[in-house]
C-alpha positions as CSV (number, residue, x, y, z in Angstrom):
1,M,-131.5,82.6,18.6
2,K,-128.0,81.3,17.7
3,K,-126.7,84.9,19.0
4,I,-128.3,84.6,22.3
5,I,-127.0,80.8,22.4
6,L,-123.6,82.0,22.0
7,I,-123.6,84.6,24.7
8,L,-125.2,82.4,27.2
9,L,-122.3,79.6,26.4
10,V,-119.7,82.4,26.7
11,G,-121.5,83.6,30.2
12,F,-121.4,79.8,31.3
13,V,-117.6,79.0,30.3
14,G,-116.8,82.4,31.9
15,M,-118.4,81.1,35.4
16,N,-116.3,80.1,38.5
17,M,-117.0,76.0,38.3
18,P,-117.3,74.8,41.7
19,A,-114.5,72.3,42.8
20,M,-115.1,68.5,42.0
21,A,-115.4,66.2,44.2
22,V,-112.1,63.4,43.5
23,D,-112.0,59.7,45.2
24,G,-108.8,59.0,47.4
25,V,-107.3,58.0,50.7
26,K,-107.6,60.4,53.7
27,I,-104.6,60.1,56.3
28,I,-104.8,62.1,59.5
29,S,-101.8,62.5,61.9
30,K,-100.4,64.2,64.5
31,T,-96.4,65.0,65.4
32,K,-95.2,65.9,69.0
33,D,-92.2,67.8,69.7
34,I,-90.9,65.9,72.7
35,S,-88.9,68.7,74.1
36,S,-91.6,71.3,74.2
37,G,-94.5,69.2,74.3
38,S,-96.3,70.9,71.5
39,V,-98.4,69.2,68.9
40,S,-98.9,69.5,65.0
41,N,-101.4,68.4,62.9
42,T,-100.9,66.9,59.3
43,T,-103.2,65.5,56.7
44,I,-102.6,63.7,53.9
45,Y,-105.0,63.4,50.3
46,M,-103.9,60.8,47.9
47,T,-105.7,59.9,44.5
48,E,-104.3,58.1,41.8
49,N,-102.0,60.8,40.6
50,S,-102.1,63.3,43.2
51,M,-100.8,64.0,46.9
52,A,-101.5,66.8,49.0
53,V,-100.0,67.3,52.7
54,E,-101.3,69.9,55.0
55,N,-99.2,70.5,58.0
56,N,-101.2,73.4,60.7
57,G,-99.9,73.8,64.5
58,G,-97.1,74.3,66.1
59,R,-94.2,76.4,63.7
60,D,-95.6,74.7,60.6
61,N,-98.5,76.0,58.4
62,S,-97.4,75.0,55.2
63,S,-98.3,72.4,52.3
64,F,-96.7,70.5,49.7
65,I,-98.8,69.5,46.5
66,F,-97.5,66.9,44.3
67,N,-98.6,65.4,41.1
68,S,-97.2,62.4,39.5
69,E,-98.5,62.7,36.0
70,K,-97.1,66.1,35.3
71,E,-94.0,65.7,37.7
72,E,-95.1,68.9,39.3
73,F,-94.5,70.0,42.7
74,T,-95.9,73.1,45.2
75,Y,-94.6,74.1,48.1
76,V,-97.5,76.5,50.2
77,D,-96.7,78.9,53.0
78,H,-99.9,79.6,54.3
79,S,-98.4,81.9,56.9
80,K,-97.0,84.0,54.3
81,K,-100.0,83.4,51.8
82,E,-97.2,82.5,48.9
83,Y,-96.5,79.1,47.0
84,Y,-93.2,77.9,45.2
85,H,-94.2,76.0,41.9
86,F,-91.7,73.8,40.2
87,D,-92.6,71.8,36.9
88,K,-90.6,69.6,35.3
89,A,-88.6,72.3,32.9
90,A,-88.2,74.3,36.1
91,M,-86.9,71.9,38.4
92,Q,-84.4,70.8,35.9
93,Q,-83.2,74.1,35.7
94,L,-83.1,74.8,39.0
95,K,-80.9,71.5,39.9
96,Q,-78.5,73.0,37.1
97,Q,-78.1,76.3,39.0
98,I,-78.1,74.7,42.3
99,Q,-75.0,72.5,40.9
100,M,-72.8,74.9,39.2
101,M,-73.5,77.2,42.3
102,M,-71.9,74.5,44.6
103,M,-69.1,74.1,42.3
104,M,-68.5,78.0,42.6
105,M,-69.0,77.9,46.3
106,K,-66.5,74.8,47.1
107,Q,-63.8,76.7,45.6
108,F,-64.3,80.0,48.0
109,A,-65.2,77.8,51.1
110,A,-62.3,79.4,52.8
111,S,-64.1,82.8,53.0
112,M,-67.5,81.4,53.8
113,S,-69.5,81.8,57.4
114,E,-69.8,78.9,59.1
115,E,-73.8,78.9,58.6
116,Q,-72.7,78.9,55.0
117,K,-70.1,75.9,55.5
118,K,-73.1,74.1,57.3
119,K,-75.6,74.7,54.5
120,M,-73.3,73.5,51.6
121,G,-72.2,70.8,53.9
122,K,-75.3,69.3,54.0
123,F,-75.7,69.5,50.6
124,M,-72.9,68.4,49.0
125,N,-72.7,65.3,51.5
126,K,-76.7,64.3,51.1
127,D,-76.1,61.2,49.9
128,A,-73.3,60.3,51.7
129,S,-74.7,58.6,54.5
130,P,-77.4,56.2,53.6
131,M,-79.8,54.7,56.4
132,E,-79.9,51.4,57.6
133,F,-83.3,49.9,58.2
134,N,-83.5,46.5,60.5
135,A,-86.9,45.1,61.8
136,V,-87.2,44.7,65.7
137,G,-88.9,42.4,67.7
138,S,-92.3,41.3,66.9
139,S,-95.7,42.7,65.8
140,T,-96.8,45.5,68.2
141,K,-99.9,47.4,68.5
142,V,-100.4,50.8,67.3
143,G,-104.0,52.4,67.5
144,K,-106.0,50.0,66.0
145,W,-103.3,48.5,63.9
146,N,-100.8,45.6,64.4
147,A,-97.4,46.9,63.3
148,Q,-93.7,45.9,62.8
149,K,-91.1,47.9,64.3
150,Y,-88.0,49.0,62.1
151,E,-84.9,50.8,63.3
152,G,-83.1,53.7,61.1
153,I,-79.5,53.7,61.6
154,S,-77.3,56.6,60.3
155,E,-73.5,56.8,60.8
156,G,-74.0,54.3,63.7
157,E,-76.7,56.0,65.6
158,K,-80.5,55.5,65.7
159,A,-81.8,58.6,63.1
160,T,-85.6,56.9,63.7
161,E,-88.3,54.4,64.6
162,M,-91.0,53.1,62.2
163,Y,-93.7,51.1,62.9
164,I,-95.1,49.8,59.7
165,A,-98.7,48.4,59.2
166,S,-99.2,46.1,56.1
167,F,-101.9,46.9,53.5
168,K,-103.5,44.3,54.5
169,T,-103.6,45.6,57.8
170,I,-104.8,48.8,57.2
171,G,-107.5,47.1,54.9
172,I,-106.7,49.5,51.8
173,P,-105.4,48.1,48.4
174,Q,-101.7,48.9,48.0
175,D,-102.7,50.6,44.6
176,K,-104.5,53.3,46.5
177,F,-101.1,54.3,47.8
178,Q,-99.2,54.3,44.6
179,V,-99.0,58.1,44.2
180,M,-97.1,57.9,47.8
181,D,-94.2,55.7,46.1
182,K,-94.5,58.0,42.8
183,M,-93.5,60.6,45.4
184,M,-91.0,59.0,47.3
185,D,-88.9,58.7,44.0
186,Y,-89.4,62.2,43.1
187,F,-87.9,63.6,46.0
188,K,-84.9,61.3,45.9
189,T,-84.4,62.5,42.6
190,N,-85.5,66.1,42.7
191,L,-86.4,67.9,46.3
192,S,-83.3,66.6,48.3
193,E,-81.2,69.0,46.0
194,I,-83.2,72.2,46.6
195,A,-84.4,71.5,50.2
196,T,-81.8,73.5,51.7
197,F,-83.0,76.5,49.5
198,L,-86.8,76.3,50.2
199,P,-88.1,78.5,52.9
200,T,-88.7,75.8,55.4
201,G,-85.1,75.7,57.0
202,G,-84.5,72.4,55.3
203,S,-87.1,70.6,56.8
204,F,-88.1,68.7,54.0
205,S,-84.7,66.5,54.3
206,Q,-86.5,64.8,57.0
207,M,-88.8,63.3,53.9
208,G,-85.8,61.5,52.6
209,F,-86.0,57.6,51.8
210,D,-83.5,55.6,51.8
211,D,-83.5,52.2,49.4
212,S,-83.2,50.1,52.6
213,S,-86.5,52.0,53.7
214,P,-89.7,49.7,54.6
215,V,-91.9,52.4,53.3
216,F,-94.2,51.4,50.9
217,K,-92.2,47.8,50.3
218,E,-93.9,46.5,53.7
219,G,-96.8,49.3,54.1
220,I,-96.9,52.6,55.6
221,P,-95.8,54.0,59.2
222,V,-98.5,54.4,61.5
223,K,-95.7,55.8,64.1
224,T,-92.5,57.6,63.5
225,V,-90.0,58.4,66.1
226,S,-87.3,60.8,65.2
227,Y,-84.0,61.0,67.1
228,K,-81.2,63.3,67.4
229,S,-78.2,62.2,68.9
230,E,-80.0,58.8,69.7
231,T,-82.3,60.9,72.0
232,A,-86.2,60.9,70.7
233,D,-87.1,64.5,69.2
234,N,-90.6,64.1,68.2
235,E,-93.5,61.5,67.4
236,N,-95.7,61.3,64.8
237,T,-98.9,59.0,65.4
238,V,-101.2,58.4,62.5
239,E,-105.2,58.6,63.7
240,S,-106.8,57.4,61.0
241,I,-106.8,55.8,57.3
242,N,-109.7,56.1,55.2
243,Q,-111.2,55.8,51.7
244,E,-113.0,59.0,51.1
245,S,-114.0,61.8,48.4
246,F,-112.8,65.5,48.7
247,S,-112.6,68.6,46.9
248,D,-109.9,68.6,43.9
249,A,-109.0,72.2,45.1
250,L,-106.6,70.7,48.0
251,F,-104.4,69.8,44.8
252,K,-103.9,73.6,43.9
253,A,-102.3,76.6,45.2
254,P,-105.2,78.7,47.0
255,S,-106.2,81.6,45.1
256,G,-105.1,84.7,46.1
257,Y,-101.5,83.6,47.3
258,S,-98.4,85.1,45.8
259,K,-95.9,83.1,44.0
260,K,-92.8,83.5,44.6
261,Q,-89.4,82.1,43.2
262,I,-87.0,80.7,45.3
263,N,-83.8,82.4,47.3
264,M,-80.7,81.1,45.6
265,Q,-78.6,83.0,48.1
266,M,-76.7,81.3,50.9
267,K,-77.4,83.5,54.0
């Protein structure tokens, strides 16, 4: 009888357990490329300790996953069915390698191609010009929320507009967004150093948040307009923010995807 029970227990443990449902906040938004008119979709899932951002449509079909408790970050490329995972130790080692490589690169800058110099310059000067945010005008309506407009100025030019809705206006307690604040701190400490080397063309640099940013301090952006040479480049608009339950599988790399290592070469 004991043997039969043991066999049943082993079989039960070996089964593929279904994904568990977790409670959190879900944010759905659309981003429009102003020059081409193409539209992409972004869905953000947040729990107490995890955050997943899914992008699809346009030229982007990727996700990134952040675990604040373990301090782990995963970038997923759905088009190629591959992912890059960084735990705390791997991230620290990678940062050290990049710093050493940059010191070497700086010595041989004269022999670099223009593209290599450009990439190196972005990394070496990532903190050279912090963005300054200033509130502009009174409250304005964005979708169903009242929001305060902020302009972000970098090197004397407008780089972004943010329309921030307070947590009271959104109707969801601030502590439900704590993982977003932790993710921003993690980005400033870690991802800004490796963004150039990720297979995203440096798109993670758009996630940079300066100390003067009103994000999370005043609320969260329900509309963001990015500028290049003071000309509107793309526009992100939030469509919904809700508390709901979703699968915890969203916070893991999809089954069957290949794990890759970051390419340290500056091609």
